[in-house]
C-alpha positions in Angstrom: 202.3 -64.4 109.0 202.3 -63.6 105.3 206.0 -64.1 104.6 206.9 -66.5 107.4 209.6 -64.2 108.8 207.3 -62.2 111.1 205.6 -63.5 114.2 201.8 -63.7 114.2 200.2 -60.9 116.2 198.3 -62.2 119.2 195.8 -59.8 120.8 195.2 -59.9 124.5 191.4 -60.1 124.0 191.9 -63.3 122.1 193.8 -64.8 125.0 191.5 -63.8 127.8 188.1 -64.0 126.1 187.3 -67.5 127.3 188.2 -66.9 130.9 185.2 -67.7 133.2 185.4 -64.2 134.9 183.6 -62.7 131.9 180.5 -64.9 132.6 180.1 -63.6 136.1 177.5 -60.9 136.6 179.2 -60.0 139.9 182.4 -59.0 137.9 180.4 -56.8 135.5 178.5 -55.2 138.4 181.7 -54.4 140.3 183.3 -53.1 137.0 180.3 -50.8 136.4 180.4 -49.3 139.9 184.1 -48.8 139.8 183.8 -47.0 136.5 180.8 -45.0 137.7 182.7 -43.9 140.9 185.8 -42.8 138.9 183.7 -40.9 136.4 181.6 -39.3 139.1 184.7 -38.3 141.0 186.0 -36.5 137.9 182.6 -34.8 137.4 182.5 -33.7 141.1 186.0 -32.2 140.8 184.8 -30.1 137.9 181.8 -28.6 139.7 182.8 -28.7 143.3 183.1 -24.9 143.4 179.9 -24.3 141.5 176.5 -23.6 142.9 174.8 -25.2 139.9 173.4 -28.3 141.6 170.7 -28.9 139.1 173.2 -28.7 136.2 175.4 -31.2 138.0 172.4 -33.6 138.4 171.7 -33.4 134.7 175.3 -34.0 133.8 175.4 -36.9 136.3 172.4 -38.5 134.7 173.9 -38.1 131.2 177.2 -39.5 132.3 175.5 -42.6 134.0 173.4 -43.2 130.9 176.5 -43.1 128.6 178.5 -45.2 131.0 175.7 -47.8 131.2 175.3 -47.8 127.4 179.1 -48.4 127.0 179.1 -51.1 129.7 176.1 -53.1 128.4 177.4 -52.9 124.8 180.8 -54.3 126.0 179.0 -57.1 127.9 177.0 -58.0 124.8 180.0 -57.8 122.5 181.8 -60.4 124.7 179.0 -62.8 123.8 178.6 -64.2 127.3 175.1 -63.0 128.1 171.7 -63.3 126.6 169.6 -60.2 126.1 167.4 -61.5 129.0 170.4 -61.5 131.4 171.5 -58.1 130.2 167.9 -56.7 130.7 167.9 -58.0 134.3 171.3 -56.5 134.9 170.2 -53.1 133.5 167.0 -53.1 135.6 169.0 -53.8 138.7 171.7 -51.2 138.1 169.2 -48.7 136.5 167.1 -48.6 139.6 170.1 -47.7 141.7 171.2 -44.8 139.4 167.6 -43.5 138.7 167.5 -44.4 135.1 163.9 -44.4 133.8 162.4 -47.5 132.2 162.5 -45.6 128.9 166.2 -44.9 129.4 166.9 -48.6 130.1 164.9 -49.7 127.1 166.8 -47.2 124.8 170.2 -48.4 126.2 169.2 -52.1 125.6 168.0 -51.4 122.1 171.1 -49.6 121.2 173.5 -52.0 122.9 171.9 -55.0 121.2 171.7 -53.5 117.8 174.3 -54.3 115.1 175.3 -50.7 115.1 175.7 -50.6 118.9 177.8 -53.8 119.1 179.7 -53.1 115.8 178.2 -56.4 114.5 181.0 -58.4 116.2 178.8 -60.6 118.3 178.2 -63.9 116.7 178.0 -65.7 120.0 175.6 -63.1 121.4 173.4 -63.4 118.4 173.2 -67.1 118.9 172.3 -66.6 122.6 169.6 -64.1 121.7 166.8 -66.7 121.4 
């Protein structure tokens, strides 16, 4: 602390960042599917009385794209995975949610860019060989 009278602030992320769970693809896969299920359930509740199936499919694809972008960006920011591992993860998940190869490439480019990861990924940059 600056004046010695206040306790230093400790953020939860600092405490849990080195836990081995963040290095397991199985954790991130389960986390993605849980997030997707919850988000899709909310979307279904919005359109359950609607006859606009095509609109729902479009909204579902946009939602999955945005969810995947957020998810992969978080994985990269934690600095536990190389771009090659993230690419394999994206290709596996992407095939299950009907994302095109172009969608997957766009997500990866954005997630791995300094703007996508807020520039906070020193470890990830080191792993990007």
